[in-house]
C-alpha positions as CSV (number, residue, x, y, z in Angstrom):
1,M,39.1,178.6,-92.3
2,A,38.6,181.8,-90.3
3,T,36.7,184.6,-91.9
4,T,37.7,188.2,-91.5
5,V,35.2,190.9,-92.4
6,R,35.6,194.6,-92.8
7,V,32.8,196.5,-91.2
8,Q,32.3,200.1,-92.4
9,L,29.8,202.7,-91.0
10,S,29.4,205.8,-93.0
11,F,27.5,208.8,-91.7
12,D,26.4,211.9,-93.6
13,T,26.9,210.1,-96.9
14,D,25.6,213.2,-98.9
15,A,28.2,215.4,-97.3
16,A,31.5,216.3,-99.0
17,K,33.4,214.5,-96.3
18,P,31.2,211.8,-94.7
19,Q,32.3,210.5,-91.3
20,V,33.4,206.9,-91.7
21,F,34.2,204.3,-89.0
22,E,35.8,201.1,-90.0
23,R,37.1,197.9,-88.3
24,D,38.3,194.5,-89.4
25,V,36.6,191.8,-87.3
26,N,37.7,188.1,-87.1
27,L,34.5,186.0,-87.1
28,G,36.1,182.6,-86.9
29,E,34.8,179.8,-89.1
30,L,31.5,180.4,-90.8
31,R,29.4,177.7,-92.3
32,Q,29.5,177.6,-96.0
33,D,25.7,177.5,-96.6
34,G,24.5,180.9,-95.6
35,G,27.0,181.8,-92.8
36,R,27.9,185.1,-94.3
37,Q,24.3,186.1,-95.1
38,F,23.4,185.2,-91.5
39,V,26.1,187.5,-90.1
40,A,25.2,190.4,-92.4
41,Q,21.5,190.2,-91.7
42,H,22.1,189.8,-88.0
43,L,24.3,192.9,-87.9
44,F,21.8,195.0,-89.9
45,S,18.9,193.9,-87.6
46,E,20.9,194.8,-84.5
47,L,21.4,198.3,-85.9
48,E,17.7,198.6,-87.0
49,K,16.3,197.6,-83.6
50,G,18.3,200.3,-81.9
51,A,16.4,202.9,-83.8
52,H,13.2,202.1,-81.7
53,Y,14.9,201.7,-78.3
54,F,13.9,205.1,-77.0
55,D,10.4,204.8,-78.4
56,Y,9.8,201.8,-76.1
57,L,11.7,203.4,-73.2
58,M,9.4,206.4,-73.1
59,P,6.4,204.8,-71.3
60,F,8.5,203.8,-68.3
61,P,8.2,206.0,-65.2
62,S,11.4,207.8,-64.0
63,V,13.3,206.3,-61.0
64,E,15.9,209.1,-60.8
65,S,14.6,210.3,-57.4
66,F,15.5,206.9,-55.9
67,L,19.2,207.6,-56.9
68,R,19.2,211.3,-56.0
69,P,22.1,212.7,-54.0
70,V,21.2,213.0,-50.3
71,N,22.7,214.7,-47.3
72,Q,22.7,212.6,-44.2
73,T,24.1,214.2,-41.0
74,Y,24.9,212.3,-37.9
75,N,26.0,213.2,-34.3
76,S,28.6,211.3,-32.3
77,L,25.9,209.1,-30.6
78,D,24.5,208.1,-34.0
79,V,27.9,206.8,-35.1
80,V,28.4,204.6,-32.2
81,S,24.9,203.3,-32.1
82,D,22.7,201.3,-34.5
83,T,21.2,204.6,-35.8
84,F,24.2,205.0,-38.2
85,D,23.7,201.5,-39.6
86,D,19.9,201.9,-39.9
87,R,20.1,205.1,-41.9
88,M,23.1,204.2,-44.0
89,N,21.8,200.8,-44.9
90,T,18.4,202.4,-45.9
91,R,20.1,204.7,-48.3
92,E,22.1,201.8,-49.8
93,V,19.0,199.8,-50.4
94,W,17.4,202.7,-52.3
95,I,20.5,202.9,-54.5
96,E,20.3,199.1,-55.1
97,M,16.6,199.4,-56.0
98,G,17.2,202.3,-58.3
99,N,19.9,200.5,-60.1
100,I,17.8,197.3,-60.4
101,F,15.0,199.4,-61.9
102,L,17.4,200.8,-64.5
103,R,18.5,197.3,-65.4
104,I,14.9,196.1,-65.7
105,Q,14.0,199.0,-68.0
106,H,16.9,198.2,-70.3
107,L,16.2,194.5,-70.4
108,L,12.5,194.9,-71.1
109,V,13.1,197.5,-73.9
110,E,15.8,195.3,-75.4
111,A,13.4,192.3,-75.3
112,R,10.7,194.5,-77.0
113,T,13.1,195.5,-79.9
114,Y,14.2,191.9,-80.3
115,H,10.6,191.0,-80.7
116,D,10.3,193.4,-83.6
117,V,13.2,191.9,-85.5
118,E,12.1,188.4,-84.8
119,I,8.7,189.0,-86.3
120,A,10.3,190.7,-89.3
121,H,12.5,187.7,-90.0
122,S,9.7,185.2,-89.3
123,A,7.8,186.7,-92.2
124,G,10.9,186.7,-94.5
125,T,11.5,184.4,-97.4
126,D,15.3,184.3,-97.6
127,A,17.3,181.2,-96.7
128,E,18.4,182.5,-93.3
129,A,15.0,183.9,-92.2
130,N,14.1,180.9,-89.9
131,N,17.6,180.9,-88.3
132,L,17.5,184.6,-87.7
133,S,14.0,184.5,-86.3
134,A,14.9,181.7,-83.9
135,F,18.1,183.5,-82.9
136,F,16.4,186.7,-82.1
137,H,13.6,184.9,-80.2
138,L,16.3,183.4,-77.9
139,D,17.8,186.9,-77.4
140,K,14.3,188.3,-76.7
141,M,13.5,185.7,-74.0
142,A,16.9,185.9,-72.4
143,H,16.4,189.6,-71.7
144,F,12.8,189.2,-70.7
145,D,13.3,186.3,-68.4
146,L,16.0,188.1,-66.5
147,A,13.8,191.2,-66.2
148,A,11.0,189.1,-64.8
149,I,13.4,187.7,-62.1
150,L,14.7,191.1,-61.2
151,L,11.1,192.5,-60.8
152,Q,10.5,189.9,-58.1
153,K,13.8,191.1,-56.5
154,V,12.3,194.6,-56.2
155,H,9.6,193.3,-53.8
156,D,12.4,191.5,-51.8
157,L,14.4,194.7,-51.6
158,A,11.5,196.8,-50.4
159,A,11.1,194.4,-47.5
160,R,14.8,194.5,-46.9
161,L,14.7,198.3,-46.7
162,I,12.0,198.3,-44.1
163,F,13.9,195.6,-42.2
164,E,17.1,197.7,-42.1
165,R,15.4,201.0,-41.2
166,L,13.7,199.4,-38.2
167,G,17.1,198.2,-36.8
168,A,16.9,194.6,-38.1
169,S,14.5,194.0,-35.2
170,L,11.5,192.5,-36.9
171,F,12.0,188.9,-36.1
172,G,14.5,188.5,-33.3
173,D,18.2,187.7,-33.6
174,I,19.6,186.5,-36.9
175,D,22.7,184.3,-37.0
176,R,24.9,186.4,-39.2
177,N,27.6,183.8,-39.1
178,D,25.3,181.7,-41.3
179,P,26.5,182.5,-44.9
180,E,22.8,182.3,-46.0
181,W,21.3,184.4,-43.3
182,E,19.9,187.0,-45.7
183,R,17.5,184.4,-47.2
184,F,15.4,184.7,-44.0
185,I,14.5,188.3,-44.8
186,T,11.4,187.8,-47.0
187,P,8.5,190.1,-47.6
188,G,6.2,187.7,-45.8
189,R,8.3,187.6,-42.6
190,V,8.8,191.4,-42.7
191,R,5.0,191.9,-43.0
192,R,4.4,189.5,-40.1
193,G,7.1,191.1,-38.1
194,L,5.3,194.4,-38.3
195,D,2.3,192.9,-36.5
196,N,4.4,192.9,-33.3
197,R,3.9,196.5,-32.7
198,A,3.2,196.4,-28.9
199,T,6.4,194.6,-27.9
200,N,8.9,195.9,-30.5
201,P,10.1,199.5,-29.6
202,R,11.2,200.2,-33.2
203,V,7.7,199.4,-34.6
204,A,6.0,201.1,-31.7
205,S,7.9,204.3,-32.5
206,L,6.0,204.6,-35.8
207,S,3.0,206.9,-35.8
208,D,-0.4,205.4,-36.7
209,E,-0.2,207.0,-40.1
210,E,3.3,205.7,-40.8
211,Y,2.3,202.2,-39.6
212,S,-0.8,201.9,-41.7
213,T,1.0,203.3,-44.8
214,L,3.8,200.8,-44.4
215,L,1.4,197.9,-44.2
216,N,-0.5,199.2,-47.2
217,I,2.7,199.5,-49.2
218,L,3.8,196.0,-48.5
219,D,0.3,194.6,-49.3
220,D,0.1,196.6,-52.6
221,L,3.4,195.3,-53.7
222,R,2.2,191.8,-53.2
223,K,-1.3,191.8,-54.6
224,S,-0.9,193.5,-58.1
225,D,-2.8,191.4,-60.6
226,D,-0.1,191.9,-63.2
227,G,2.5,191.1,-60.6
228,T,0.7,187.8,-59.9
229,R,0.6,186.8,-63.5
230,L,4.2,187.7,-64.0
231,H,5.1,185.9,-60.8
232,S,3.4,182.7,-62.1
233,Y,5.4,182.9,-65.3
234,R,8.6,183.5,-63.4
235,N,8.0,180.5,-61.2
236,K,7.4,178.2,-64.2
237,F,10.5,179.5,-65.9
238,V,12.8,179.2,-62.9
239,H,11.5,176.0,-61.2
240,R,9.8,174.0,-64.0
241,I,9.9,173.3,-67.7
242,A,10.2,176.7,-69.3
243,P,6.7,177.7,-70.6
244,S,6.5,178.3,-74.4
245,V,6.2,181.9,-75.6
246,D,5.0,182.8,-79.1
247,R,6.3,179.5,-80.6
248,T,6.6,175.9,-79.5
249,D,9.5,174.6,-81.5
250,L,12.2,176.1,-79.2
251,Y,10.7,174.7,-76.0
252,G,10.6,171.3,-74.3
253,H,7.2,169.6,-73.8
254,L,6.5,166.7,-71.5
255,Q,4.0,164.0,-72.3
256,D,0.7,164.3,-70.6
257,R,0.3,161.1,-68.4
258,R,-3.4,161.6,-67.9
259,K,-5.7,158.9,-69.3
260,T,-9.3,159.4,-70.3
261,P,-11.5,156.5,-69.1
262,I,-13.8,154.7,-71.5
263,V,-17.1,154.1,-69.8
264,G,-19.6,151.5,-71.1
265,P,-23.4,151.7,-71.1
266,D,-23.4,149.9,-67.7
267,G,-21.3,152.6,-66.2
268,E,-18.2,150.3,-65.9
269,V,-14.8,151.5,-67.1
270,K,-13.8,149.4,-70.1
271,G,-10.5,151.0,-70.8
272,W,-8.9,154.3,-71.5
273,T,-7.6,156.6,-74.2
274,K,-4.4,158.6,-74.2
275,G,-2.5,160.7,-76.7
276,F,1.1,159.6,-77.6
277,G,3.9,161.7,-79.1
278,Q,1.8,164.8,-79.4
279,R,3.3,168.3,-79.2
280,P,1.3,171.5,-78.6
281,I,0.4,173.7,-81.5
282,A,-0.2,176.9,-79.6
283,S,2.2,178.5,-77.1
284,E,1.3,178.9,-73.5
285,Y,2.1,182.6,-73.5
286,K,2.1,185.5,-75.9
287,F,5.1,187.7,-75.6
288,L,3.4,191.0,-76.0
289,E,0.9,190.1,-73.3
290,L,3.8,189.2,-70.9
291,Y,5.6,192.4,-71.9
292,D,2.6,194.6,-71.1
293,S,2.2,192.8,-67.8
294,A,5.8,193.4,-67.0
295,V,5.6,197.1,-67.8
296,E,2.4,197.5,-65.7
297,T,4.1,195.7,-62.9
298,F,7.2,197.9,-63.2
299,T,5.0,201.0,-63.1
300,H,3.0,199.7,-60.2
301,Y,6.2,199.0,-58.2
302,V,7.6,202.5,-58.9
303,D,4.4,204.2,-58.0
304,T,4.1,202.2,-54.8
305,L,7.7,202.8,-53.8
306,K,7.3,206.5,-54.3
307,R,4.9,206.4,-51.4
308,L,7.6,204.7,-49.3
309,E,10.1,207.3,-50.6
310,A,7.7,210.1,-49.4
311,M,8.0,208.9,-45.8
312,P,10.9,210.8,-44.2
313,R,11.8,207.9,-42.0
314,F,12.0,205.4,-44.9
315,G,13.1,207.7,-47.8
316,P,16.7,207.9,-49.1
317,E,17.6,210.5,-46.4
318,A,16.2,208.1,-43.7
319,R,15.2,210.9,-41.4
320,D,13.0,210.5,-38.4
321,G,9.5,212.0,-39.0
322,T,6.0,211.4,-39.9
323,V,4.6,210.3,-43.3
324,V,3.8,213.0,-45.8
325,A,1.9,210.9,-48.3
326,S,-1.4,209.2,-47.8
327,A,-1.8,205.5,-47.9
């Protein structure tokens, strides 16, 4: 039988006329053994975790400048040439990166608040504590895993921005009739394309300072230690068996096929030993360590891209000019 619940939120309860919001919600069929308790505790936890949202948001650097209004002016020759596309596409990539950063912020902060309520329920003694802990763990990792994937996308978008600003000229003609042509625009190919400074007029037009700053920015995006650790986790999650985080019971585990040889006194192998049916006791990763790594990577990316933003040619206005920030 479907269950209907009346949810009431009352503000300023000490006032003569408290502000009350009320709604009837159809929850469908709930299990008899604890279903109502689960729903109530889950709702309370969702409200409680929101109280700490802005506390966890504060350490993140601002990305508002990436989304700032800009004034791009063009002459008639720009509009009929590639210059219009170069500058307009550069601005659009900045907007995309700014929006991606805002999504990552939200996802990471949500994951961090879910961690708090998961830990609170894991220490609980009521009948639904284990269910709630597992439920919030899945929510936590769903938010974190998407944030880890989007952080990698920031690196890809930075390369795309440079590719677009330099007239899509870094590695020859691209078959835009291929529906998957964009997959060829990778950070590695863009970095190698910049090596062709002598024969590419677009790259040759960069001043020495612009050129060296651009190379340093691409290299710094790639070689962050925290970025490397997070990149390793992301690759495992996306392409392999998902690595366990904080607990092992909600993750798959393949049997280790390795055998340990038994060597006799004469040095000959007499047999082998191998474990069967074992499951790991400790998780592969700790969430708070991954979270700190993600925040540091986020901050590193923002700081690095602010150097790109400071280059008039590559900033949101996409003007021609020389770099104003040191490498």
